[in-house]
N, C-alpha and C positions, 0 to 999 in steps of 0.2 A: 573441794577443800576450801575453807576460810581460814585466815590466821587472825589471831588475836592481836590487838595493838599493844600488848603488854610487853615485858621484858625487852625494853630498847636497848639496842647496841649489842644484844647477845649473838654469838656465832650459831648458826645452824647445827644440829647435831647429825654427824655422819657415821655411819657403822659399815666397815668393808667398803668404803667409797661411796655409799648410797645415802641420800637424805632420808633421815627418818622423821622421821618426824619428831499439860493440863488435862486433863482427862481425855480419854478415847472411847468412842462407841465400841460395843462388842460385835462380833459377828456369829452367825450360826455355824456350829462345828460339823466338819465333814472329814473324809480320810484325807483331803488335801489341805487342811487347816492345821498349823503347828501351834497356835495360841488363840484363845477367845478374846485377847486384846488385838483389835484389828491393825494397829500401828505395829505392834510387836510381830505379828504375823507376816505383815508386808516386809519388815526389816529381815526377817529369817529368810524369806524366799529371795531378797535382794542380795544377802550375804552369801547364800549357798553357790551362787554363780561364780564366785571367786575361788573355789577350790575344786581339786581334783575329784574324780568320781568316788574314789575310796573314802576320801575324806567326807564327801556329801552323804554317803551311805552311814558312816558312823555319826555324824552330826544330826542326821535325820533320826536315827535310832534314839540318841540321847535325849533328843527334845521331845519326841513323841513318848518315850518312857516317863519323861518328867510330866508331861501333859496328862497322861493316863492316871499317874499317881495322884496328881492335883484333882483330877476329876473323881477319883475313887475316895480318897480321904477328905477332900475339901477343908483343908485347914491351912494355917498361915505357913507351917513349915514346908509342906509339900508345894505350896505355891512360890515360896521363896526359893526353893530348890530349882523350880523351873525357870524363874527369873535369872538365878545365878549361871545356869547353863547358857542362857542366851547370851548374857553379858560377857562370858568367857570367850564367846566368838568374836566380840567386838575389835580388840587389839589386832588379832591375826587378820581379820577382814580388812582393815585399815592397812596394814602392812601389805597384804597381798594386792590391794588396789593400788598401791605404789610400787609394785612390780617383784615383790618378795614371793616365796613359793612355799608357804607354811602348809603342813599337812597336819590333821587332827588325829591324836591318840595314835601315832605311828609307833610301834614297838621297836626298842633299841636296848641291845644287851640285857634283855629281861625285864626291862622297865618300860612305863608308857607315860611320857611327859605330855602335857596338854598339846603342845605344838612343836613340829620339828620342820626345819627347812635345810634339807641336805645340800641344796645348790649354794646357799649362802652360809652355811656351816653355822646355823643358829638355832638355839632352843629357846622356846617361849613358855614360861609358867605364870599361871594366874592365881591371885589371891583377893578376897573380897573382904573390905573393912566395914563390918556391919555395926549396928547400934548394939549398945549393951557392953558388958565387960567392965572391968574396973581399971585397967591399964590403958595408958595413952596410945594414940596413933603411933608415935615413934617407937614405943616398946613392943607393941603387937606387930607392926609392919616389920621391924628389925629381926624379931624373932621368926616371923614367917619366911622372910627373905633368906635368912641364915639357914633355916630347915630345909628349904628347897635348894639352895645351893649345896649344902652338905650331902642332900640326898643324890645329887646329880654330879658332884664334882669330878669322880673318877671317870665317868662317861664323857664329860665335857673335855677331860684332859686327853682321854685316850683317843677321841675322834676330832680333836682340835675345834671344838664347838665353843661358842660364846653364848652366855646366857642373858635373856631379857626377862625381867619380872614385871608384870603388869599387876597394878593395885586398884581395883575398883572401889570407889567411895560410894557406899550405900547412902542416898539422900537423906535417909532417916538417921543416919549417924551424925548429921550436922557437922561434917568435916569438909572444908572447901579446898580447891586446889590452891588457892592463895595461902592457906594455912600450910599445905605441903610445902610450899616454896619457902615458908618461914622455917621449915626444918631441913632445908637443903644440905647444910653442912653435916648434920647428923646422918643423913642418908649417903653423902658423899663418903664418909668414912667406911660404910659398907662397900662402896665401889672400889675404894683404895685398898681395902684388906682382902678382897675376894677378886683376884686378877682376871678370871673368866667371867665375872659378872660386868657387863658392859652397859646396861641401860635399866632405869627404873622408870615405868611409866604409870603415872596416876591419871585416872580417868573417871569421868562422871557425867551424868546428863546436864547439859547447860540451858537448853531451850528448845521449843517446838516451833516450827514454821510451816504454816499450812499443813499441819498433820505429819511432818516429817521431823523427828527427833534429831537432835545434835548432841555430840558428845565432844567435850573438851579434854585434852590430853596434855598433862604437864610432863615432858620428858626430861629425865635428869641422867647426865653422864658424869663421869669424873671431872671434866673440865668445862662442860657446856650445859645449859638449860634452854629449853624453848617451849612454847604453848602452840598447839594446833586446835583447830575445831574441824570435825567432820560430820556430815549427815550420815545417818545409819538407816 
């Protein structure tokens, strides 16, 4: 992990006493390949190691189904769906690297959230901010966060869980992490109004070093904000 020199003087974010935080060549496809993009394929294999066997099985199925759909239809929508599934893994992978225990699509009370950590009493839901649309980031993100919170609030309360929402910024949306920081007070209103919503994490690609992609994460809680950068 490398930290960004921004946000001077900010306090680190703690949750349940734990710190939270250019083109690639393609490869020949086979049954052991998850993506034709060699960098993404390597990242997926790296990510899987941080999850339990059941999560790995579900994650492999989701990504392979998305790959097959992209190969069959060969259009932008199916390719975008495959990329979306891959990026859905990234926040949970980073948290599990730091000692959390998120499981993928584990059922709870008849619903299936993206991620669940029974040990630390956390639920993690993902949202992708994509290009297009007529409303602003704030309006779209606030709507998405509210929808996810309302969908799970009874379960959160019943099982004493806290909710984290991750928001991926599609690079084609031309929305930066710095711009998200500029809207911090608007997003903090969400955190204040929804007592079981503990953290919003905005993330996107930042750079590539020796073929390894890095992602920046802007983490916002009711009282603190911090920036982290991780290799994936």
